[in-house]
N, C-alpha and C positions, 0 to 999 in steps of 0.2 A: 405476202403472208409471212408472219414472224417465223423464224427458223424452228422454234420449239413446237410449231404445229406441223412441220414437214420433215422433221428429223428422220433420216433413213434408218430402217431397221437392220439389225445384224442377224443374218440367217446362217452364219457359219459356225455356230457353237457346236462343235463336235469334239470328241475325245476317243481314245481307244475303246472305252467301254460303250460309247454310243453306237459302235458298229456291231455289237453283239445283239442279235435279235432275241426277243422273248418268244415263248410259245404263243401262237396267235398273233404274231406281228409280221407285217410285210414292210420292211424298211424302204423298199424301192418306191412304194406308193404312199408312204406315211400313214398306212392303215394298221390299226391294231385293235385288239379286243381283249376283254378278260371276263371270266365268269368264275366266281370263287365264293366259298363260304365266308361269312362276315363275322368278325369278332372285334369288339371294341369296348372301351371303357371311358366314361367321363364321370366327374363327381355327381352330376345331376342324375344320370341314368343308371349308374352301377354297371355291372357287366352285361353286355348285350351281344346278340348273335343273330345271324340270318343268312341272307344271300344277296350278293351284289353282282351286277353285270354292267359292262360298259363297252361302247364301240366308238373308236376314234378314227376320223377319216379326213381327207382333204389333200390338195396338191401343195399347199404351203405349210411346211413343218412348223413355222412360227405362229400360224393362225389356224389351229386344228379344230375341226368341228367334232362335237361329241354328243352322244346320247347315253345316259346312264339311268339306272334304276336300282333301288334298294328295297328289301323287305326285311324287317328286323323286329326283334322283341328283346326285352331286358328282364332281369330278375326282379325289378321293382314294379313290373306290370305295365311297362310302356310298350305300345305297339305302333309301328309306323310303316307306311308305304310311301315311297317318294319316286318322282320322275324328274329328271333334270336334263335339259338339252341346250346346247349352244351351237348355232349354225352360222357359217360364213358363206354367203351366197354371192354369185356374180363376181368372182375374184376378190371377195372381201368387201365389196361395195356396200352390201347390206349385212347386218348382224342381227340375229334373232335369238332371244333367250326365252325359255319357258321353264318354270318350276312348279310342280304340283306336289303338295304334301298332305297326307291324311294321317292323323295320329291321335292316339289316346295316351296322355302322359300324366302320371302322378308327379307333382312338382311342388314348389314352395313359393309363397309370396312373402317378400321381405319388407313390404311397406314402400312408401314413396319418400324420396328425399336423400340427401347425401349422408345423413347420419341415421338412417332407418335401422332399427335393431329388433323389429318384430320378425316372427317367422310363423307362417301359417301353411298348413298342408291343404292341397286341393287337387282335384283331377281336372285336366283340360282335355276336351275333345275338340279337334280342330281340323278344318279343311282350308288350306291356304293355296291360292293360285296367284303366281306372279308372272308377268310377261313384260318383255321389253323388245323394242324394235328400233334400230338406228340406221341412218344412212351416212356413209362416209362423204364428207365434203372436200377434204384434202387427204393426203396420205395418213394424217394423224387425227384430224378433227371430225367428230361424228355428232349428229343431232338426231333426236328421236322422241319417242313416247314410252312411258311405262305405265302399267296398270296392275292393280292388285284387288283381289276379291278374297275376303277372309270371313269365315264363320267360326265362332268359338262358343262352346258350351262349358260352363263351370259347374262341377258337381263335387260332392264329398268334401265340403269345406269344414274347417274346424269350428265347433260350436263356440259362439260368443266372439269370434274374430271379426276383423274388418269386412271380410268377404261375406260372412254369415249375416252381418248387420247391414249389408248393401251400402257400406260407407265409402266406397270408391267407385268411380265410373266403370261399368263393365263387370261388376261383381257377379251378375247373373248371366254373363256371357254377352256376346255382341256379334253384329254382322256389319261389315263395312265394305264399301267400294271406293277405290281411289284411282285417279288418273292424273297425269301431268307430264311435263317435258323433262328431258334429260339431255345433257351435253357432256361429252367427254373427249379428252385428248389422250391418245394412246400411242406411245413410241416404244413400247416394250419390245425387246428382242424376240420374245415369244410369250404366249399367254400363261403357260404353266412354269413357275419358277424361273423367271427371266434373269439374265445376267446383267442387263443394262437397260436404260430407258426410264420413262416415267409414265404414270397414269394419273389423270386428274378428272374426276367426275363430279358434276353438280346436278342436283335434281330438286324438283318441287312436286309434291304429290298431294293434290286436293281430294278430300273425301266428301263428296256431295251427299252420299247416302251413309248414314250411321244409324243403326238400330240398337236400341236398348243401352244408350249412353247419353251424354249431355248434349250432343249436337255435332255439327260438321267441324272439321279441323283440317289444317294443312301441315304437311311434314316437309322440312327442308333438310338436305344433306349435302355434305362435301367430303370426298374421299381423295386424298392426295398420296401418291406412292412414288418412291424413287429407288432405283436399283443401280448400285455402283459396283463395277468389277474391282476386286481387291486381290490381284495376283492370279495365279493359275487356278481357274475354276472356282475361285472364292468370290462371294457376293456380300455386300452390305445392303440389306433391304430396309427401307424406311417407310413409315406410314403415319400420316396425321388424319384424324377422322373427327367430324363434327356433325351433330344432328340436333334439330330443334323442332318443336311442334307448337302451333298456335292453339289457344283454347285448351280444352282438356279431353283428350281421346280416352277410349277404354284403357284401363291400366296395362293390359297386355301389349298395347301398342305405344307405350311411352318409350322414349329413348332409354337405353340401358347400358350398363357397364357389366362386364363379366361374360365368360363363355370360352369356347374353344378357338375363337378367332381373335377377338380383341380383349385385352386384359385377362389373359390366361392366368390362373391362380385364384380367381374369384368365380364363384358359382354363376351359372348362366342367369342373367338378370338379377344379380345380387343387389344392384342399385338401379332405381328407376326415377326419372324426373323429366321435366319438359325440355331440358337442354343438357347435352353431354359433349365433352371434348376429350379425346385421347390421342396418344402418340406411342409408337413402338418402333424398336429397331431390332433387327435379327441378322446376325452374321452366319452365313452358310458356307460350308467347306466340305470337299470330298474326303471320305475316310478310306474306303476300299470298295472296288468294283462298283456296284450300283448303290452303295450306301453313303449318305452324306450325314454330317453332323450340323447342329445349329445351337447357337446361344442367343437368347433374346431377353429383352427388358422392355417394360411398358410403364406408362404413367397416365392417369386420367382423372377427371373430376366431373361432377354432375350437380345441377342446380335447378331451381324452379324458373329462374330468369337469367338471361345472358349477363346482366349487370352483377349478379351474385356469384358468378363462377369463381372469382378471385377470393371469395370468403368461404368456399366449401372445403378447401384442403385437397391436396393431391394424394391419390391412392396409387402406390407403386406395386409392381409385380415383376417377376423374371423367372428364367429357367433354362433348361437345356432340352435338346431333342435330337431325334434321328429321322432320316428319310430314306425310303427305299424306292428307287426309280422303276416304274412299271413299263414305260415305253420311251422311245427316243424323242417324243414331243415334250418330255419333262413331267408327265403325270407321276405323282409319288404317293405312297402311303406314308403317313406321318405319325410319330410317337413323340409326345411332349410331356415333360414333367415340369410343373410350374409351382412357385411359392409366392405367397403374399401375406400381409399382416392378417388376412382373413382366414388363411389356411393353405392347403396344397391342392393340386389337381393333376391327374394323369389323363392324357387325351390320346386315344388311338383312333385315327380316322383317315379317310382318303381325301379329305378336303384341305387345301392349303390355307394357312392363316390369312395370307394376303398376297 
C-alpha cells in the first residue's frame, strides 16, 4: 500500500501549557467536558446566545470521541437546537458521526449564479439529519456510507420575488433523502487543529427521494487538507474543496460559497450554483497560554457547469483570528474577522474552519 495511506500519526504534540488541566478535564484519561453559556456572532445571525455542552473521551488523544449539544437563539429571531457526535470504536477501527439540527432561521436568498445580485428575505424552518459510518482498512484509509434526511419549509418570503413566484426549485420548501459512499484518507496528527498530516475525502450522495422539487439528483464532493508544521507550535493549514450536483436540486441544497468555514467574509450562501471550487490557507501560531492567533486567506468560484468555472471570476477573502484551547485534545473556541469585496464578517464559534 502506498506510504501516504499508512503514514504514522504523531501523538507527541505537547507543550508546557498542554499539561495544565481545565476544570472538568482529566488529562490522565483524555476525558474532558464543558457546560457554559453560549455567546456568538455571525453576519447572518447577528448576536446570539444560549447554552452549549460537550463531552470528550477516549484512550487516544489524537482521535478523541465527542458528544456535543447546543441550544441557541439570536436577536434576528433564529432558534436552533443541535446535537453532534463523533465516535471512535474498537480502537478507531470504526468511526461514526451523527448530526441533528432543528432550526428556524430568518435569512436571505441572493439568487443563483456567480454574478447574482438579488436579495430576498425569507424564513426557513428546517430539520436536518446527517449520519456517516466508516471502517478503517489501513491505518489511514477508511471507506463507508453517509446518509442525509432533510425537511425544509419556506415562509415569510418577499412579495414579488423569485421565491414568491416559485421561480426556483424548492421555493415552497422541500424534503430529501440521500445515501451514498464515502472514502477518506486521514493521517492527521489529531482531529482538532492538527500540526501535521493530511485529510482527503471523496463522496457521492444520491437523492432517490425528493419532494416538492424538480426530481432526483446526485451530489459529489472532494475535500483535501494538508497541515504543515512551521517551527515551534506553528502550523500552515491548507484546504481545497470542490462540490457539484447533477440536475437541479432544491435551491437550499445547491453548492455554495460563503460562511464561517469556507470563504469567510462572504455571507452564508452568498453565492449558489451547481458547481463550486474554493481554496484557503491559514497560518496558526501560539500567542500566550492557551491563546493562538491565525491569519487566513481564501479564493473561490462558482458556476452552472464545470466547463464554465474559468469564466466566472475568482472571489477573494481573508482575515485574522484568535483561538482559545478548551482541552488537551485541541478543541478550541474561535473568533475570526474577515474581509472581502462583498463586505466584512465577524465569527465567534466553537467549530474549527477545517
